PQR file with spaces between the fields and no chain letter, atoms N, CA, C, O and H, PARSE charges and radii, in Angstrom:
ATOM       1  N    MET     1     -10.599   16.596   11.768 -0.4000 1.5000
ATOM       2  CA   MET     1     -10.244   15.419   12.289 -0.0000 2.0000
ATOM       3  C    MET     1      -9.062   14.871   11.646  0.5500 1.7000
ATOM       4  O    MET     1      -9.009   15.039   10.427 -0.5500 1.4000
ATOM       5  N    GLU     2      -8.003   14.187   12.261 -0.4000 1.5000
ATOM       6  CA   GLU     2      -6.998   13.906   11.618 -0.0000 2.0000
ATOM       7  C    GLU     2      -7.067   12.506   11.200  0.5500 1.7000
ATOM       8  O    GLU     2      -7.574   11.524   11.742 -0.5500 1.4000
ATOM       9  H    GLU     2      -8.046   14.051   13.250  0.4000 1.0000
ATOM      10  N    ARG     3      -6.268   12.697    9.816 -0.4000 1.5000
ATOM      11  CA   ARG     3      -6.414   11.017    8.982 -0.0000 2.0000
ATOM      12  C    ARG     3      -5.367   10.251    9.628  0.5500 1.7000
ATOM      13  O    ARG     3      -4.320   10.655   10.132 -0.5500 1.4000
ATOM      14  H    ARG     3      -5.856   13.495    9.376  0.4000 1.0000
ATOM      15  N    GLN     4      -5.947    8.774    9.502 -0.4000 1.5000
ATOM      16  CA   GLN     4      -5.138    7.684   10.165 -0.0000 2.0000
ATOM      17  C    GLN     4      -4.169    7.157    9.089  0.5500 1.7000
ATOM      18  O    GLN     4      -4.654    7.011    7.967 -0.5500 1.4000
ATOM      19  H    GLN     4      -6.798    8.446    9.092  0.4000 1.0000
ATOM      20  N    TYR     5      -3.016    6.884    9.246 -0.4000 1.5000
ATOM      21  CA   TYR     5      -2.155    6.419    8.169 -0.0000 2.0000
ATOM      22  C    TYR     5      -1.771    5.117    8.986  0.5500 1.7000
ATOM      23  O    TYR     5      -1.843    5.038   10.213 -0.5500 1.4000
ATOM      24  H    TYR     5      -2.622    7.002   10.158  0.4000 1.0000
ATOM      25  N    LEU     6      -1.365    4.132    8.157 -0.4000 1.5000
ATOM      26  CA   LEU     6      -0.744    2.829    8.346 -0.0000 2.0000
ATOM      27  C    LEU     6       0.507    2.758    8.018  0.5500 1.7000
ATOM      28  O    LEU     6       0.867    3.555    7.152 -0.5500 1.4000
ATOM      29  H    LEU     6      -1.307    4.196    7.160  0.4000 1.0000
ATOM      30  N    LYS     7       1.507    1.840    8.568 -0.4000 1.5000
ATOM      31  CA   LYS     7       2.836    1.714    8.717 -0.0000 2.0000
ATOM      32  C    LYS     7       2.860    0.399    7.169  0.5500 1.7000
ATOM      33  O    LYS     7       2.051   -0.502    6.944 -0.5500 1.4000
ATOM      34  H    LYS     7       1.215    1.192    9.272  0.4000 1.0000
ATOM      35  N    THR     8       3.868    0.723    6.524 -0.4000 1.5000
ATOM      36  CA   THR     8       3.765   -0.540    5.307 -0.0000 2.0000
ATOM      37  C    THR     8       3.938   -1.939    5.697  0.5500 1.7000
ATOM      38  O    THR     8       3.789   -2.793    4.823 -0.5500 1.4000
ATOM      39  H    THR     8       4.524    1.454    6.707  0.4000 1.0000
ATOM      40  N    ARG     9       4.249   -2.312    6.962 -0.4000 1.5000
ATOM      41  CA   ARG     9       4.118   -3.550    7.654 -0.0000 2.0000
ATOM      42  C    ARG     9       2.843   -3.849    8.068  0.5500 1.7000
ATOM      43  O    ARG     9       2.471   -5.022    8.033 -0.5500 1.4000
ATOM      44  H    ARG     9       4.370   -1.619    7.672  0.4000 1.0000
ATOM      45  N    GLN    10       1.941   -2.769    8.548 -0.4000 1.5000
ATOM      46  CA   GLN    10       0.660   -3.177    8.722 -0.0000 2.0000
ATOM      47  C    GLN    10      -0.363   -3.332    7.279  0.5500 1.7000
ATOM      48  O    GLN    10      -1.434   -3.940    7.261 -0.5500 1.4000
ATOM      49  H    GLN    10       2.243   -1.816    8.577  0.4000 1.0000
ATOM      50  N    VAL    11       0.190   -2.710    6.255 -0.4000 1.5000
ATOM      51  CA   VAL    11      -0.657   -2.905    5.097 -0.0000 2.0000
ATOM      52  C    VAL    11      -0.276   -4.091    4.491  0.5500 1.7000
ATOM      53  O    VAL    11      -1.071   -4.513    3.652 -0.5500 1.4000
ATOM      54  H    VAL    11       1.060   -2.217    6.270  0.4000 1.0000
ATOM      55  N    ALA    12       0.842   -4.819    4.712 -0.4000 1.5000
ATOM      56  CA   ALA    12       1.393   -6.249    4.289 -0.0000 2.0000
ATOM      57  C    ALA    12       0.484   -7.028    4.944  0.5500 1.7000
ATOM      58  O    ALA    12      -0.212   -7.773    4.255 -0.5500 1.4000
ATOM      59  H    ALA    12       1.488   -4.476    5.394  0.4000 1.0000
ATOM      60  N    GLU    13       0.342   -7.015    6.120 -0.4000 1.5000
ATOM      61  CA   GLU    13      -0.395   -7.731    6.947 -0.0000 2.0000
ATOM      62  C    GLU    13      -1.888   -7.844    6.807  0.5500 1.7000
ATOM      63  O    GLU    13      -2.439   -8.906    7.096 -0.5500 1.4000
ATOM      64  H    GLU    13       0.908   -6.410    6.680  0.4000 1.0000
ATOM      65  N    LEU    14      -2.596   -6.768    6.363 -0.4000 1.5000
ATOM      66  CA   LEU    14      -4.239   -6.568    6.195 -0.0000 2.0000
ATOM      67  C    LEU    14      -4.081   -7.288    4.866  0.5500 1.7000
ATOM      68  O    LEU    14      -4.975   -8.133    4.840 -0.5500 1.4000
ATOM      69  H    LEU    14      -2.148   -5.905    6.129  0.4000 1.0000
ATOM      70  N    LEU    15      -3.436   -7.343    3.864 -0.4000 1.5000
ATOM      71  CA   LEU    15      -3.340   -7.619    2.553 -0.0000 2.0000
ATOM      72  C    LEU    15      -3.014   -9.375    2.712  0.5500 1.7000
ATOM      73  O    LEU    15      -3.432  -10.139    1.842 -0.5500 1.4000
ATOM      74  H    LEU    15      -2.709   -6.656    3.885  0.4000 1.0000
ATOM      75  N    GLY    16      -2.416   -9.771    3.630 -0.4000 1.5000
ATOM      76  CA   GLY    16      -1.661  -11.064    3.829 -0.0000 2.0000
ATOM      77  C    GLY    16      -0.765  -11.496    2.856  0.5500 1.7000
ATOM      78  O    GLY    16      -0.750  -12.552    2.225 -0.5500 1.4000
ATOM      79  H    GLY    16      -2.076   -9.151    4.338  0.4000 1.0000
ATOM      80  N    VAL    17       0.169  -10.289    2.812 -0.4000 1.5000
ATOM      81  CA   VAL    17       1.358  -10.675    1.819 -0.0000 2.0000
ATOM      82  C    VAL    17       2.579  -10.492    2.743  0.5500 1.7000
ATOM      83  O    VAL    17       2.232  -10.192    3.886 -0.5500 1.4000
ATOM      84  H    VAL    17       0.156   -9.430    3.325  0.4000 1.0000
ATOM      85  N    SER    18       3.738  -10.577    2.589 -0.4000 1.5000
ATOM      86  CA   SER    18       4.847  -10.592    3.232 -0.0000 2.0000
ATOM      87  C    SER    18       5.369   -8.873    2.894  0.5500 1.7000
ATOM      88  O    SER    18       4.867   -8.050    2.129 -0.5500 1.4000
ATOM      89  H    SER    18       4.020  -10.822    1.661  0.4000 1.0000
ATOM      90  N    LEU    19       6.384   -8.779    3.669 -0.4000 1.5000
ATOM      91  CA   LEU    19       6.721   -7.136    3.281 -0.0000 2.0000
ATOM      92  C    LEU    19       7.393   -7.019    2.252  0.5500 1.7000
ATOM      93  O    LEU    19       7.283   -5.974    1.611 -0.5500 1.4000
ATOM      94  H    LEU    19       6.792   -9.447    4.291  0.4000 1.0000
ATOM      95  N    ASN    20       8.268   -8.046    1.807 -0.4000 1.5000
ATOM      96  CA   ASN    20       8.995   -8.219    0.519 -0.0000 2.0000
ATOM      97  C    ASN    20       8.133   -8.295   -0.489  0.5500 1.7000
ATOM      98  O    ASN    20       8.388   -7.659   -1.511 -0.5500 1.4000
ATOM      99  H    ASN    20       8.357   -8.895    2.328  0.4000 1.0000
ATOM     100  N    THR    21       6.951   -9.081   -0.405 -0.4000 1.5000
ATOM     101  CA   THR    21       5.950   -8.859   -1.484 -0.0000 2.0000
ATOM     102  C    THR    21       5.462   -7.582   -1.784  0.5500 1.7000
ATOM     103  O    THR    21       5.238   -7.277   -2.955 -0.5500 1.4000
ATOM     104  H    THR    21       6.745   -9.598    0.426  0.4000 1.0000
ATOM     105  N    LEU    22       5.244   -6.684   -0.727 -0.4000 1.5000
ATOM     106  CA   LEU    22       4.591   -5.580   -0.952 -0.0000 2.0000
ATOM     107  C    LEU    22       5.546   -4.488   -1.632  0.5500 1.7000
ATOM     108  O    LEU    22       5.145   -3.689   -2.478 -0.5500 1.4000
ATOM     109  H    LEU    22       5.427   -6.932    0.224  0.4000 1.0000
ATOM     110  N    TYR    23       6.603   -4.542   -1.247 -0.4000 1.5000
ATOM     111  CA   TYR    23       8.002   -3.806   -1.893 -0.0000 2.0000
ATOM     112  C    TYR    23       8.156   -4.219   -3.214  0.5500 1.7000
ATOM     113  O    TYR    23       8.560   -3.395   -4.034 -0.5500 1.4000
ATOM     114  H    TYR    23       6.929   -5.191   -0.560  0.4000 1.0000
ATOM     115  N    ARG    24       7.886   -5.424   -3.575 -0.4000 1.5000
ATOM     116  CA   ARG    24       8.376   -6.025   -5.091 -0.0000 2.0000
ATOM     117  C    ARG    24       6.893   -5.546   -6.028  0.5500 1.7000
ATOM     118  O    ARG    24       6.903   -5.187   -7.205 -0.5500 1.4000
ATOM     119  H    ARG    24       7.557   -6.093   -2.908  0.4000 1.0000
ATOM     120  N    TRP    25       5.861   -5.644   -5.272 -0.4000 1.5000
ATOM     121  CA   TRP    25       4.772   -5.014   -6.143 -0.0000 2.0000
ATOM     122  C    TRP    25       4.887   -3.411   -6.426  0.5500 1.7000
ATOM     123  O    TRP    25       4.459   -2.936   -7.478 -0.5500 1.4000
ATOM     124  H    TRP    25       5.853   -5.936   -4.316  0.4000 1.0000
ATOM     125  N    LEU    26       5.464   -2.651   -5.465 -0.4000 1.5000
ATOM     126  CA   LEU    26       5.991   -1.027   -5.715 -0.0000 2.0000
ATOM     127  C    LEU    26       6.814   -1.082   -6.637  0.5500 1.7000
ATOM     128  O    LEU    26       6.741   -0.272   -7.560 -0.5500 1.4000
ATOM     129  H    LEU    26       5.812   -3.037   -4.611  0.4000 1.0000
ATOM     130  N    LYS    27       7.829   -2.093   -6.598 -0.4000 1.5000
ATOM     131  CA   LYS    27       9.137   -1.859   -7.524 -0.0000 2.0000
ATOM     132  C    LYS    27       8.860   -1.913   -8.905  0.5500 1.7000
ATOM     133  O    LYS    27       9.322   -1.127   -9.733 -0.5500 1.4000
ATOM     134  H    LYS    27       7.889   -2.752   -5.848  0.4000 1.0000
ATOM     135  N    LYS    28       7.685   -3.360   -9.270 -0.4000 1.5000
ATOM     136  CA   LYS    28       7.413   -3.419  -10.261 -0.0000 2.0000
ATOM     137  C    LYS    28       6.453   -2.815  -10.780  0.5500 1.7000
ATOM     138  O    LYS    28       6.207   -3.102  -11.951 -0.5500 1.4000
ATOM     139  H    LYS    28       7.310   -3.998   -8.598  0.4000 1.0000
ATOM     140  N    GLU    29       5.609   -1.802  -10.103 -0.4000 1.5000
ATOM     141  CA   GLU    29       4.497   -0.851  -10.366 -0.0000 2.0000
ATOM     142  C    GLU    29       3.151   -1.940  -10.451  0.5500 1.7000
ATOM     143  O    GLU    29       2.085   -1.610  -10.970 -0.5500 1.4000
ATOM     144  H    GLU    29       5.810   -1.568   -9.152  0.4000 1.0000
ATOM     145  N    LYS    30       3.352   -2.999   -9.976 -0.4000 1.5000
ATOM     146  CA   LYS    30       2.071   -3.807   -9.823 -0.0000 2.0000
ATOM     147  C    LYS    30       0.912   -3.256   -9.142  0.5500 1.7000
ATOM     148  O    LYS    30      -0.221   -3.683   -9.363 -0.5500 1.4000
ATOM     149  H    LYS    30       4.218   -3.266   -9.554  0.4000 1.0000
ATOM     150  N    ILE    31       1.223   -2.083   -8.114 -0.4000 1.5000
ATOM     151  CA   ILE    31       0.302   -1.189   -7.498 -0.0000 2.0000
ATOM     152  C    ILE    31       1.054   -0.033   -7.380  0.5500 1.7000
ATOM     153  O    ILE    31       2.277    0.017   -7.517 -0.5500 1.4000
ATOM     154  H    ILE    31       2.143   -1.735   -7.934  0.4000 1.0000
ATOM     155  N    SER    32       0.120    1.154   -7.055 -0.4000 1.5000
ATOM     156  CA   SER    32       0.503    2.428   -7.414 -0.0000 2.0000
ATOM     157  C    SER    32       0.895    2.845   -5.859  0.5500 1.7000
ATOM     158  O    SER    32       0.254    2.513   -4.862 -0.5500 1.4000
ATOM     159  H    SER    32      -0.873    1.114   -6.944  0.4000 1.0000
ATOM     160  N    GLU    33       2.090    3.644   -5.884 -0.4000 1.5000
ATOM     161  CA   GLU    33       2.384    4.291   -4.570 -0.0000 2.0000
ATOM     162  C    GLU    33       1.506    5.105   -3.792  0.5500 1.7000
ATOM     163  O    GLU    33       0.670    5.885   -4.249 -0.5500 1.4000
ATOM     164  H    GLU    33       2.611    3.914   -6.694  0.4000 1.0000
ATOM     165  N    PRO    34       1.752    4.873   -2.564 -0.5600 1.5000
ATOM     166  CA   PRO    34       1.115    5.968   -1.884  0.2800 2.0000
ATOM     167  C    PRO    34       1.406    7.308   -1.764  0.5500 1.7000
ATOM     168  O    PRO    34       2.452    7.540   -2.371 -0.5500 1.4000
ATOM     169  N    LEU    35       0.868    8.454   -1.164 -0.4000 1.5000
ATOM     170  CA   LEU    35       1.447    9.492   -0.801 -0.0000 2.0000
ATOM     171  C    LEU    35       2.662    9.382    0.079  0.5500 1.7000
ATOM     172  O    LEU    35       2.759    8.349    0.741 -0.5500 1.4000
ATOM     173  H    LEU    35       0.019    8.266   -0.671  0.4000 1.0000
ATOM     174  N    ARG    36       3.518   10.210    0.175 -0.4000 1.5000
ATOM     175  CA   ARG    36       4.778   10.351    1.117 -0.0000 2.0000
ATOM     176  C    ARG    36       5.025   11.447    1.802  0.5500 1.7000
ATOM     177  O    ARG    36       5.098   12.493    1.157 -0.5500 1.4000
ATOM     178  H    ARG    36       3.439   11.049   -0.363  0.4000 1.0000
ATOM     179  N    GLY    37       5.193   11.482    3.088 -0.4000 1.5000
ATOM     180  CA   GLY    37       5.412   12.209    3.996 -0.0000 2.0000
ATOM     181  C    GLY    37       6.341   13.270    3.526  0.5500 1.7000
ATOM     182  O    GLY    37       7.367   12.957    2.924 -0.5500 1.4000
ATOM     183  H    GLY    37       5.134   10.632    3.612  0.4000 1.0000
ATOM     184  N    ALA    38       5.965   14.786    3.824 -0.4000 1.5000
ATOM     185  CA   ALA    38       6.765   15.723    3.402 -0.0000 2.0000
ATOM     186  C    ALA    38       8.149   16.056    4.322  0.5500 1.7000
ATOM     187  O    ALA    38       9.114   16.662    3.857 -0.5500 1.4000
ATOM     188  H    ALA    38       5.131   15.040    4.313  0.4000 1.0000
ATOM     189  N    ASP    39       8.102   15.758    5.141 -0.4000 1.5000
ATOM     190  CA   ASP    39       9.229   15.658    6.168 -0.0000 2.0000
ATOM     191  C    ASP    39      10.212   14.282    6.229  0.5500 1.7000
ATOM     192  O    ASP    39      11.436   14.384    6.306 -0.5500 1.4000
ATOM     193  H    ASP    39       7.318   15.266    5.518  0.4000 1.0000
ATOM     194  N    ASN    40       9.484   12.936    6.183 -0.4000 1.5000
ATOM     195  CA   ASN    40      10.283   12.011    6.596 -0.0000 2.0000
ATOM     196  C    ASN    40      10.290   11.231    5.145  0.5500 1.7000
ATOM     197  O    ASN    40      11.197   10.412    4.998 -0.5500 1.4000
ATOM     198  H    ASN    40       8.490   12.854    6.121  0.4000 1.0000
ATOM     199  N    ASN    41       9.366   11.410    4.068 -0.4000 1.5000
ATOM     200  CA   ASN    41       9.343   10.706    2.643 -0.0000 2.0000
ATOM     201  C    ASN    41       8.755    9.276    3.119  0.5500 1.7000
ATOM     202  O    ASN    41       8.875    8.378    2.285 -0.5500 1.4000
ATOM     203  H    ASN    41       8.629   12.075    4.187  0.4000 1.0000
ATOM     204  N    TYR    42       8.073    8.907    4.473 -0.4000 1.5000
ATOM     205  CA   TYR    42       7.336    7.447    4.454 -0.0000 2.0000
ATOM     206  C    TYR    42       6.318    7.552    3.816  0.5500 1.7000
ATOM     207  O    TYR    42       5.718    8.593    3.550 -0.5500 1.4000
ATOM     208  H    TYR    42       7.976    9.636    5.150  0.4000 1.0000
ATOM     209  N    ARG    43       5.996    6.260    3.464 -0.4000 1.5000
ATOM     210  CA   ARG    43       4.876    5.841    2.602 -0.0000 2.0000
ATOM     211  C    ARG    43       3.380    6.310    3.464  0.5500 1.7000
ATOM     212  O    ARG    43       3.284    5.702    4.530 -0.5500 1.4000
ATOM     213  H    ARG    43       6.483    5.414    3.679  0.4000 1.0000
ATOM     214  N    LEU    44       2.430    7.099    3.234 -0.4000 1.5000
ATOM     215  CA   LEU    44       1.441    7.407    3.917 -0.0000 2.0000
ATOM     216  C    LEU    44       0.350    6.646    3.533  0.5500 1.7000
ATOM     217  O    LEU    44      -0.324    7.104    2.611 -0.5500 1.4000
ATOM     218  H    LEU    44       2.507    7.593    2.368  0.4000 1.0000
ATOM     219  N    TRP    45      -0.066    5.317    4.154 -0.4000 1.5000
ATOM     220  CA   TRP    45      -1.173    4.415    3.718 -0.0000 2.0000
ATOM     221  C    TRP    45      -2.391    4.797    4.151  0.5500 1.7000
ATOM     222  O    TRP    45      -2.499    5.268    5.283 -0.5500 1.4000
ATOM     223  H    TRP    45       0.482    4.945    4.903  0.4000 1.0000
ATOM     224  N    THR    46      -3.511    4.652    3.307 -0.4000 1.5000
ATOM     225  CA   THR    46      -4.800    5.083    4.005 -0.0000 2.0000
ATOM     226  C    THR    46      -5.740    3.649    3.770  0.5500 1.7000
ATOM     227  O    THR    46      -5.417    2.666    3.102 -0.5500 1.4000
ATOM     228  H    THR    46      -3.424    4.270    2.388  0.4000 1.0000
ATOM     229  N    ALA    47      -6.792    3.832    4.412 -0.4000 1.5000
ATOM     230  CA   ALA    47      -7.917    2.658    4.240 -0.0000 2.0000
ATOM     231  C    ALA    47      -7.956    2.651    2.639  0.5500 1.7000
ATOM     232  O    ALA    47      -7.703    1.595    2.060 -0.5500 1.4000
ATOM     233  H    ALA    47      -7.054    4.631    4.954  0.4000 1.0000
ATOM     234  N    GLU    48      -8.198    3.555    2.070 -0.4000 1.5000
ATOM     235  CA   GLU    48      -8.486    4.000    0.890 -0.0000 2.0000
ATOM     236  C    GLU    48      -7.660    3.118   -0.006  0.5500 1.7000
ATOM     237  O    GLU    48      -8.192    2.407   -0.858 -0.5500 1.4000
ATOM     238  H    GLU    48      -8.403    4.413    2.541  0.4000 1.0000
ATOM     239  N    ASP    49      -6.219    3.169    0.207 -0.4000 1.5000
ATOM     240  CA   ASP    49      -5.180    2.898   -0.234 -0.0000 2.0000
ATOM     241  C    ASP    49      -5.325    1.433   -0.669  0.5500 1.7000
ATOM     242  O    ASP    49      -5.110    0.987   -1.796 -0.5500 1.4000
ATOM     243  H    ASP    49      -5.787    3.747    0.899  0.4000 1.0000
ATOM     244  N    ILE    50      -5.757    0.709    0.505 -0.4000 1.5000
ATOM     245  CA   ILE    50      -5.678   -0.747    0.871 -0.0000 2.0000
ATOM     246  C    ILE    50      -6.655   -1.357   -0.030  0.5500 1.7000
ATOM     247  O    ILE    50      -6.396   -2.359   -0.697 -0.5500 1.4000
ATOM     248  H    ILE    50      -5.931    1.071    1.421  0.4000 1.0000
ATOM     249  N    GLU    51      -8.117   -0.564   -0.053 -0.4000 1.5000
ATOM     250  CA   GLU    51      -9.278   -0.682   -1.065 -0.0000 2.0000
ATOM     251  C    GLU    51      -8.674   -0.895   -2.439  0.5500 1.7000
ATOM     252  O    GLU    51      -8.852   -1.892   -3.139 -0.5500 1.4000
ATOM     253  H    GLU    51      -8.327    0.250    0.488  0.4000 1.0000
ATOM     254  N    ARG    52      -7.936    0.168   -2.736 -0.4000 1.5000
ATOM     255  CA   ARG    52      -7.379    0.439   -4.495 -0.0000 2.0000
ATOM     256  C    ARG    52      -6.509   -0.639   -4.553  0.5500 1.7000
ATOM     257  O    ARG    52      -6.325   -1.092   -5.683 -0.5500 1.4000
ATOM     258  H    ARG    52      -7.791    0.977   -2.167  0.4000 1.0000
ATOM     259  N    ILE    53      -5.919   -1.173   -3.621 -0.4000 1.5000
ATOM     260  CA   ILE    53      -4.708   -2.175   -3.857 -0.0000 2.0000
ATOM     261  C    ILE    53      -5.436   -3.595   -4.117  0.5500 1.7000
ATOM     262  O    ILE    53      -4.958   -4.422   -4.893 -0.5500 1.4000
ATOM     263  H    ILE    53      -6.069   -0.804   -2.704  0.4000 1.0000
ATOM     264  N    ARG    54      -6.687   -3.812   -3.368 -0.4000 1.5000
ATOM     265  CA   ARG    54      -7.176   -5.307   -3.701 -0.0000 2.0000
ATOM     266  C    ARG    54      -7.682   -5.114   -4.812  0.5500 1.7000
ATOM     267  O    ARG    54      -7.332   -5.966   -5.629 -0.5500 1.4000
ATOM     268  H    ARG    54      -7.076   -3.140   -2.737  0.4000 1.0000
ATOM     269  N    GLN    55      -8.911   -3.739   -5.508 -0.4000 1.5000
ATOM     270  CA   GLN    55      -9.141   -3.780   -6.458 -0.0000 2.0000
ATOM     271  C    GLN    55      -8.349   -3.930   -7.920  0.5500 1.7000
ATOM     272  O    GLN    55      -8.749   -4.276   -9.032 -0.5500 1.4000
ATOM     273  H    GLN    55      -9.195   -3.047   -4.844  0.4000 1.0000
ATOM     274  N    GLU    56      -7.098   -3.532   -7.438 -0.4000 1.5000
ATOM     275  CA   GLU    56      -5.996   -3.586   -8.595 -0.0000 2.0000
ATOM     276  C    GLU    56      -5.579   -5.041   -8.630  0.5500 1.7000
ATOM     277  O    GLU    56      -5.527   -5.496   -9.773 -0.5500 1.4000
ATOM     278  H    GLU    56      -6.773   -3.251   -6.535  0.4000 1.0000
ATOM     279  N    LEU    57      -5.255   -5.919   -7.614 -0.4000 1.5000
ATOM     280  CA   LEU    57      -5.203   -7.140   -7.651 -0.0000 2.0000
ATOM     281  C    LEU    57      -6.169   -8.037   -8.025  0.5500 1.7000
ATOM     282  O    LEU    57      -5.774   -9.156   -8.350 -0.5500 1.4000
ATOM     283  H    LEU    57      -5.297   -5.550   -6.685  0.4000 1.0000
ATOM     284  N    THR    58      -7.450   -7.784   -8.057 -0.4000 1.5000
ATOM     285  CA   THR    58      -8.547   -8.395   -8.355 -0.0000 2.0000
ATOM     286  C    THR    58      -8.915   -8.047   -9.689  0.5500 1.7000
ATOM     287  O    THR    58      -9.763   -8.767  -10.216 -0.5500 1.4000
ATOM     288  H    THR    58      -7.771   -6.874   -7.793  0.4000 1.0000
ATOM     289  N    VAL    59      -8.393   -6.967  -10.430 -0.4000 1.5000
ATOM     290  CA   VAL    59      -8.337   -6.715  -11.856 -0.0000 2.0000
ATOM     291  C    VAL    59      -7.545   -7.320  -12.597  0.5500 1.7000
ATOM     292  O    VAL    59      -7.848   -7.673  -13.737 -0.5500 1.4000
ATOM     293  H    VAL    59      -7.704   -6.382  -10.002  0.4000 1.0000
ATOM     294  N    GLU    60      -6.408   -7.526  -12.051 -0.4000 1.5000
ATOM     295  CA   GLU    60      -4.965   -8.193  -12.716 -0.0000 2.0000
ATOM     296  C    GLU    60      -5.194   -9.856  -12.792  0.5500 1.7000
ATOM     297  O    GLU    60      -4.820  -10.477  -13.786 -0.5500 1.4000
ATOM     298  H    GLU    60      -6.163   -7.239  -11.126  0.4000 1.0000
ATOM     299  N    SER    61      -5.758  -10.437  -11.799 -0.4000 1.5000
ATOM     300  CA   SER    61      -5.879  -11.904  -11.828 -0.0000 2.0000
ATOM     301  C    SER    61      -7.319  -11.999  -12.780  0.5500 1.7000
ATOM     302  O    SER    61      -7.520  -13.142  -13.190 -0.5500 1.4000
ATOM     303  H    SER    61      -6.062   -9.933  -10.991  0.4000 1.0000
ATOM     304  N    GLN    62      -7.990  -11.337  -13.050 -0.4000 1.5000
ATOM     305  CA   GLN    62      -8.880  -11.932  -14.118 -0.0000 2.0000
ATOM     306  C    GLN    62      -8.728  -12.220  -15.395  0.5500 1.7000
ATOM     307  O    GLN    62      -9.658  -12.714  -16.032 -0.5500 1.4000
ATOM     308  H    GLN    62      -7.827  -10.408  -12.717  0.4000 1.0000
């Protein structure tokens, strides 16, 4: 079964933040970087990544 990957814009929408906010969180290492594609170096976001980010943000806000 082929794994489904999301675009960075889709991840931002699912998290309810702007694309700029997501990039800022990555730059400041507030959230972990996902895997990157070997052929194009694009970020390869998964449903697990989104859940991990939600947990990271919940822990930080406590």
